[in-house]
C-alpha positions as CSV (number, residue, x, y, z in Angstrom):
1,X,127.0,87.2,94.1
2,X,127.1,88.9,90.2
3,X,124.3,86.5,88.0
4,X,126.3,84.4,85.9
5,X,125.1,85.4,81.8
6,X,123.6,82.9,79.6
7,X,121.7,82.8,76.1
8,X,119.7,85.4,75.6
9,X,115.8,84.4,75.1
10,X,114.8,86.3,72.0
11,X,116.5,88.6,68.9
12,X,113.7,90.9,69.7
13,X,115.2,91.3,73.4
14,X,118.9,92.0,72.0
15,X,118.5,95.2,70.4
16,X,117.0,97.2,72.8
17,X,119.1,95.6,75.5
18,X,121.8,96.7,73.7
19,X,120.6,100.1,72.8
20,X,120.0,101.0,76.6
21,X,123.6,99.5,77.4
22,X,125.3,102.3,75.0
23,X,123.2,105.4,76.4
24,X,123.4,104.1,80.2
25,X,127.0,103.6,80.1
26,X,128.7,102.4,83.2
27,X,126.8,104.4,85.4
28,X,124.4,102.0,85.3
29,X,127.1,99.2,85.7
30,X,128.0,101.1,88.4
31,X,124.3,101.3,90.4
32,X,123.3,97.8,90.1
33,X,127.0,97.0,91.4
34,X,126.2,99.1,94.8
35,X,122.6,97.7,95.5
36,X,123.9,94.6,96.9
37,X,125.8,97.0,99.3
38,X,122.2,98.8,99.5
39,X,119.8,96.0,100.3
40,X,121.7,95.6,103.3
41,X,121.4,98.7,104.8
42,X,117.7,100.2,106.5
43,X,116.3,102.6,103.7
44,X,113.2,104.7,104.7
45,X,110.0,105.5,102.4
46,X,110.6,107.0,98.8
47,X,109.0,110.0,98.0
48,X,107.2,110.2,94.8
49,X,108.7,113.5,93.7
50,X,112.2,112.0,93.8
51,X,111.5,109.1,91.5
52,X,109.8,111.0,88.9
53,X,113.6,112.9,87.9
54,X,115.1,109.6,86.6
55,X,111.8,108.3,85.5
56,X,110.7,111.2,83.1
57,X,114.4,111.3,81.9
58,X,114.6,107.8,80.9
59,X,110.9,108.2,79.3
60,X,112.2,111.0,76.9
61,X,114.9,109.3,75.8
62,X,114.1,106.0,74.6
63,X,110.9,104.0,73.4
64,X,108.3,101.8,74.8
65,X,110.7,98.4,75.1
66,X,113.9,100.0,75.8
67,X,112.0,101.2,78.8
68,X,111.0,98.4,80.0
69,X,114.3,96.5,79.7
70,X,116.2,99.4,80.6
71,X,114.0,100.2,84.1
72,X,117.8,98.6,85.5
73,X,118.7,102.0,85.7
74,X,115.8,103.3,87.9
75,X,115.6,100.5,89.8
76,X,119.5,101.5,90.7
77,X,118.3,105.2,91.5
78,X,115.3,103.9,93.9
79,X,117.7,101.2,95.4
80,X,115.2,98.7,94.8
81,X,115.0,95.1,96.2
82,X,112.1,93.3,94.5
83,X,112.8,95.2,91.7
84,X,109.4,96.4,91.3
85,X,109.7,100.1,92.4
86,X,109.0,98.9,96.0
87,X,109.4,102.2,98.7
88,X,109.6,100.2,101.9
89,X,109.8,100.7,105.5
90,X,113.3,100.8,107.4
91,X,114.1,97.1,107.9
92,X,114.9,98.1,111.9
93,X,111.3,99.5,112.3
94,X,107.5,98.9,112.2
95,X,106.2,98.5,108.3
96,X,105.4,102.9,107.7
97,X,101.8,102.5,106.7
98,X,100.9,103.6,103.2
99,X,98.4,105.9,102.1
100,X,96.1,103.7,99.9
101,X,96.7,100.4,102.4
102,X,93.6,101.4,104.5
103,X,93.0,100.2,107.6
104,X,93.6,96.7,109.2
105,X,90.1,95.0,109.9
106,X,90.0,93.1,113.2
107,X,88.8,89.8,113.5
108,X,85.0,89.6,114.4
109,X,84.7,87.6,117.7
110,X,81.1,87.7,117.1
111,X,82.0,85.1,114.0
112,X,84.4,83.1,115.8
113,X,83.5,79.6,115.3
114,X,83.4,77.5,118.0
115,X,85.6,74.3,118.1
116,X,87.0,73.4,114.6
117,X,87.8,75.9,111.3
118,X,84.9,75.1,108.5
119,X,86.4,73.7,105.6
120,X,86.6,76.7,103.0
121,X,88.3,79.1,105.3
122,X,91.1,81.2,103.8
123,X,94.5,81.3,105.9
124,X,96.8,84.4,105.2
125,X,99.9,85.9,106.1
126,X,100.2,89.1,107.6
127,X,103.4,90.7,106.8
128,X,102.5,94.1,107.9
129,X,102.3,91.9,111.7
130,X,103.0,89.2,113.1
131,X,100.2,87.2,113.1
132,X,98.5,85.2,110.5
133,X,94.4,85.8,109.9
134,X,91.6,83.5,109.5
135,X,88.9,84.9,107.0
136,X,85.3,83.7,106.5
137,X,85.5,84.1,102.5
138,X,81.6,84.9,103.1
139,X,78.4,83.6,101.5
140,X,79.1,80.4,98.8
141,X,83.1,81.6,99.4
142,X,81.9,84.2,97.5
143,X,83.2,87.4,99.4
144,X,79.8,88.5,99.9
145,X,79.4,89.4,103.8
146,X,83.0,87.8,104.7
147,X,85.1,88.8,107.2
148,X,88.6,88.3,109.3
149,X,87.1,85.8,112.3
150,X,90.6,85.2,114.2
151,X,94.1,85.8,114.5
152,X,97.1,83.9,115.7
153,X,100.8,85.5,116.6
154,X,103.4,83.2,114.6
155,X,106.5,85.3,114.7
156,X,107.8,88.6,112.8
157,X,106.8,89.2,108.9
158,X,105.1,86.4,108.1
159,X,105.7,85.6,104.4
160,X,104.8,82.2,102.7
161,X,102.6,79.4,104.3
162,X,101.4,75.9,103.4
163,X,99.0,73.9,104.9
164,X,99.3,69.9,105.0
165,X,96.3,67.4,105.1
166,X,96.3,66.7,108.9
167,X,95.6,70.8,109.3
168,X,98.7,72.0,110.4
169,X,100.2,75.6,108.9
170,X,103.7,76.3,108.5
171,X,104.7,79.8,108.3
172,X,107.9,81.1,107.0
173,X,108.2,84.6,109.5
174,X,111.6,86.5,109.7
175,X,112.5,84.4,113.0
176,X,111.6,80.9,112.2
177,X,108.9,78.8,111.1
178,X,105.9,78.6,113.0
179,X,103.8,75.7,113.2
180,X,99.7,76.5,113.3
181,X,97.1,74.5,114.6
182,X,94.5,75.7,111.9
183,X,91.7,73.7,113.6
184,X,91.9,74.7,117.0
185,X,93.9,77.9,115.4
186,X,96.8,78.2,118.0
187,X,100.5,78.5,116.9
188,X,102.4,74.7,118.2
189,X,106.2,75.7,117.8
190,X,108.2,78.2,116.4
191,X,111.4,76.4,114.6
192,X,114.6,78.8,114.4
193,X,116.7,78.7,111.3
194,X,119.9,76.9,111.2
195,X,121.1,79.4,108.5
196,X,122.2,82.7,109.9
197,X,120.0,85.7,108.2
198,X,121.2,88.7,110.4
199,X,118.6,90.3,112.8
200,X,115.2,90.1,112.5
201,X,113.6,92.9,111.2
202,X,110.2,93.5,108.9
203,X,110.4,95.0,104.9
204,X,110.7,93.5,102.2
205,X,114.3,93.1,102.1
206,X,113.9,91.2,105.5
207,X,116.1,88.1,106.5
208,X,114.4,84.9,106.9
209,X,111.9,82.6,105.2
210,X,110.1,83.4,102.1
211,X,109.2,80.6,100.0
212,X,107.6,77.4,101.6
213,X,106.7,74.2,100.2
214,X,105.4,70.8,101.8
215,X,106.8,67.1,100.6
216,X,103.7,65.2,98.9
217,X,104.3,62.5,101.6
218,X,103.9,65.9,104.2
219,X,107.3,64.2,105.9
220,X,109.1,67.3,105.5
221,X,108.4,71.1,104.9
222,X,111.4,73.1,102.9
223,X,111.9,76.7,103.6
224,X,113.6,79.2,101.6
225,X,115.3,81.3,103.7
226,X,117.0,84.7,102.9
227,X,120.1,86.0,103.4
228,X,120.0,89.7,102.7
229,X,122.7,90.6,99.7
230,X,124.1,86.6,99.8
231,X,123.0,83.5,98.6
232,X,119.9,82.1,100.2
233,X,119.1,78.3,101.8
234,X,116.7,76.2,101.8
235,X,116.6,74.0,104.9
236,X,114.3,70.9,105.5
237,X,112.1,70.7,108.4
238,X,111.2,67.1,110.1
239,X,107.1,68.0,110.4
240,X,107.5,65.1,112.8
241,X,110.3,66.0,115.3
242,X,109.9,69.6,114.0
243,X,113.4,70.1,113.8
244,X,115.8,71.6,110.5
245,X,117.5,68.3,109.3
246,X,119.1,70.0,106.0
247,X,120.0,72.8,104.6
248,X,121.3,73.7,100.8
249,X,122.8,76.4,98.8
250,X,120.3,78.1,96.1
251,X,120.0,81.5,94.6
252,X,119.6,84.7,95.9
253,X,116.4,85.8,97.8
254,X,114.2,82.6,97.4
255,X,110.9,84.3,96.7
256,X,109.1,80.5,96.1
257,X,109.8,76.9,97.0
258,X,108.3,74.3,95.1
259,X,108.1,70.3,94.9
260,X,108.4,67.8,92.1
261,X,105.0,65.7,91.8
262,X,107.1,63.1,92.8
263,X,108.8,64.4,95.8
264,X,112.3,64.3,95.1
265,X,113.0,67.4,94.5
266,X,112.9,70.6,95.5
267,X,112.9,73.8,93.3
268,X,113.9,77.4,94.7
269,X,113.3,80.3,92.6
270,X,115.9,82.5,93.1
271,X,114.6,86.4,92.4
272,X,118.1,88.1,92.9
273,X,120.3,85.6,90.9
274,X,117.6,84.5,87.8
275,X,117.8,81.0,88.4
276,X,116.2,78.1,90.0
277,X,118.1,75.7,92.0
278,X,117.1,72.2,92.0
279,X,117.7,70.3,95.1
280,X,117.7,66.3,95.7
281,X,115.1,65.3,98.4
282,X,117.9,62.5,99.7
283,X,121.4,63.6,98.9
284,X,120.4,67.6,99.1
285,X,122.8,68.1,96.0
286,X,122.0,70.7,93.7
287,X,121.4,71.8,90.4
288,X,121.9,75.8,88.9
289,X,119.3,76.5,86.5
290,X,119.3,80.1,84.7
291,X,115.9,81.7,84.0
292,X,116.3,84.8,82.3
293,X,113.9,85.1,79.8
294,X,114.9,89.3,79.2
295,X,118.4,88.5,80.0
296,X,120.3,89.1,82.9
297,X,121.7,92.5,82.0
298,X,121.4,95.1,85.1
299,X,121.9,92.2,87.8
300,X,120.2,93.5,91.4
301,X,118.8,96.0,89.8
302,X,116.9,94.6,86.9
303,X,113.2,94.6,86.7
304,X,112.8,91.1,85.1
305,X,113.5,88.7,87.4
306,X,111.8,85.4,88.4
307,X,109.0,85.7,91.2
308,X,107.1,82.9,91.7
309,X,106.8,79.8,89.9
310,X,104.2,76.6,89.7
311,X,104.8,72.8,89.2
312,X,102.6,71.7,86.9
313,X,101.8,67.9,87.5
314,X,101.4,66.2,84.6
315,X,104.8,66.6,83.1
316,X,106.6,68.2,86.0
317,X,107.6,71.2,84.4
318,X,107.7,74.3,86.2
319,X,105.6,77.3,84.9
320,X,107.2,80.9,85.8
321,X,105.4,83.9,84.3
322,X,107.4,87.4,83.3
323,X,105.4,91.1,82.9
324,X,102.2,89.9,81.5
325,X,104.6,89.0,78.1
326,X,106.4,85.7,78.3
327,X,105.4,82.4,80.4
328,X,108.6,80.7,81.0
329,X,108.6,76.7,81.1
330,X,111.6,74.8,82.8
331,X,112.1,71.3,82.1
332,X,114.2,70.6,85.8
333,X,115.3,67.3,83.7
334,X,117.5,69.5,81.1
335,X,117.1,72.8,82.3
336,X,115.7,73.4,79.0
337,X,113.6,76.8,79.2
338,X,110.7,77.4,76.3
339,X,108.7,80.7,76.0
340,X,105.5,80.6,75.3
341,X,103.2,84.1,75.1
342,X,101.0,86.0,77.7
343,X,98.7,89.1,77.2
344,X,98.5,90.8,80.7
345,X,101.2,93.0,79.6
346,X,101.8,93.9,83.6
347,X,105.0,93.4,85.8
348,X,103.6,89.9,87.9
349,X,104.0,88.3,90.7
350,X,101.8,85.2,92.4
351,X,101.1,82.0,90.6
352,X,98.4,79.2,91.2
353,X,97.1,75.5,89.4
354,X,93.5,75.3,89.7
355,X,92.7,71.8,89.5
356,X,91.2,71.7,86.0
357,X,95.6,72.8,84.8
358,X,94.2,76.5,84.6
359,X,96.9,78.8,85.3
360,X,96.1,82.0,87.4
361,X,98.8,85.0,87.5
362,X,98.8,87.4,89.2
363,X,99.3,91.3,88.1
364,X,100.9,93.7,90.2
365,X,100.6,96.9,88.0
366,X,102.7,98.6,85.6
367,X,106.5,99.2,86.0
368,X,106.6,100.9,82.8
369,X,104.4,103.4,81.5
370,X,103.4,101.6,78.3
371,X,102.7,98.8,81.1
372,X,98.9,98.0,82.0
373,X,97.2,97.7,85.3
374,X,96.4,95.2,87.7
375,X,95.1,92.1,87.2
376,X,94.7,88.2,87.2
377,X,95.4,86.4,84.3
378,X,93.4,83.2,84.5
379,X,95.0,81.3,81.5
380,X,93.6,77.5,80.0
381,X,95.6,74.7,79.8
382,X,95.6,75.2,75.8
383,X,96.8,78.8,76.2
384,X,94.1,80.7,75.7
385,X,93.8,83.5,78.1
386,X,91.4,85.9,80.2
387,X,92.9,89.0,82.2
388,X,90.6,90.4,84.9
389,X,91.3,93.3,86.1
390,X,91.9,94.2,89.8
391,X,91.7,97.4,91.8
392,X,95.4,98.2,93.3
393,X,98.6,96.1,93.3
394,X,98.3,92.6,95.0
395,X,100.9,90.1,95.4
396,X,99.8,86.1,95.8
397,X,97.1,83.7,95.1
398,X,95.3,80.9,96.2
399,X,91.9,78.8,94.5
400,X,88.9,76.6,95.9
401,X,88.6,73.5,95.8
402,X,86.6,73.1,93.4
403,X,88.5,75.5,91.1
404,X,85.4,78.1,90.9
405,X,87.2,80.8,93.0
406,X,90.2,82.6,93.0
407,X,91.4,84.6,96.2
408,X,93.7,87.1,95.6
409,X,96.4,89.0,98.2
410,X,96.2,92.6,98.4
411,X,99.9,92.5,100.2
412,X,102.2,93.5,97.7
413,X,105.9,94.8,98.5
414,X,105.4,98.4,97.4
415,X,103.2,101.4,98.2
416,X,99.6,100.7,97.2
417,X,98.9,97.5,98.6
418,X,95.8,97.3,100.6
419,X,95.0,95.2,103.7
420,X,92.0,92.7,101.9
421,X,91.3,89.8,99.6
422,X,90.1,90.1,96.2
423,X,87.7,87.4,95.3
424,X,87.3,86.4,91.8
425,X,84.7,84.2,90.3
426,X,86.6,81.8,87.4
427,X,83.3,80.3,86.2
428,X,81.5,83.4,85.8
429,X,82.9,85.7,83.4
430,X,80.7,88.5,83.2
431,X,80.9,88.7,87.7
432,X,82.7,91.8,89.3
433,X,86.0,90.4,91.7
434,X,84.7,91.3,95.2
435,X,86.8,93.0,97.7
436,X,87.6,91.5,101.0
437,X,88.7,93.5,104.1
438,X,91.3,91.0,105.8
439,X,94.5,90.9,107.6
440,X,97.0,93.2,107.7
441,X,99.4,93.5,103.9
442,X,98.7,89.6,103.4
443,X,100.5,88.2,101.3
444,X,100.9,83.8,101.5
445,X,97.6,82.8,101.3
446,X,95.3,78.8,101.8
447,X,92.3,77.8,101.5
448,X,91.6,75.3,104.3
């Protein structure tokens, strides 16, 4: 699918993009077109040296802004799927270990609680294995003296997860949606997808579930199903019968799924199609809304795509961060996108809202030589920001019930990930983040 083109966000972005099109010519277009077929095939880890050639040549040929907006050419050369410099493992084999990933910390049986899981326990989806891991967040949830306490097998390469008020977790895996009793720490069911997404594999480009969300009344779960190289789907699961009751077409690679505050609409963020698809919860009718503040040039090879979104309860708008520079605010009623300035200047993925409306955004690290390092942006409702440096790439974030602590997963989908969680004190700006070893390439996270 070639992403439709829409109005460009700003005149400032137009100049460098036009310059890059003139400089790169048809080779970049052809490379981007070829990514669809390439994404269906397995690919081993890319050597750093192999990437240095085009990166170095591109830096010499262009200025800082053109370098960023033109990284589609580099992405094409690397066969990037997430468009974040990914070097994924062969989808037909277990994930290759990363040099920076560290060892996997096994659960400590002596710490495993008897009976019900304590409130405040963390639950992470282990994208590097077939489990979810329960993690003791340490003293007062600070990460200090914390450790993994139990793991439960759920299915191949779990990605996103969501937990209901009844204590059941719904985990999007490559095979289906796993249902986990978080109080007793057992898997109750594995619900297969109705959508055909190809062989069950691992790695960033794998088919199967990605983003997942729960209806406000808890009666339905909505999961985004990736179909490699094609448009994806949102599947509706009845939480009582644990069966798929409906399917709606959405964009390519539904990284994230969210639900409106009133439960009437479901929103699937299409990473590779530069869009958000609104799905009516009752009829499953869809509306596509383009979200591309940097434009859509480069197609599958672009680095500047939407990843995660949050719904602001006050007005129902969707907040989608881009590159630590722009916050796209999408009004789903009109499809209109407005842009607010951000300050972290780094590639961004996961996002969450604290109870007071503070927006937390995960900075994964640079995609260009002028970008900043990994970080967590703490954005107050009035738009003021504090940027907390993180050690190494991270992926997603959850916040404690009282809004005082953020938990950031280190799984990520490129080399440099690590097997743990960074704990950030949101109240004390002078405190240093605490690294808590836990999980196996943890991506999705929830606070129980």
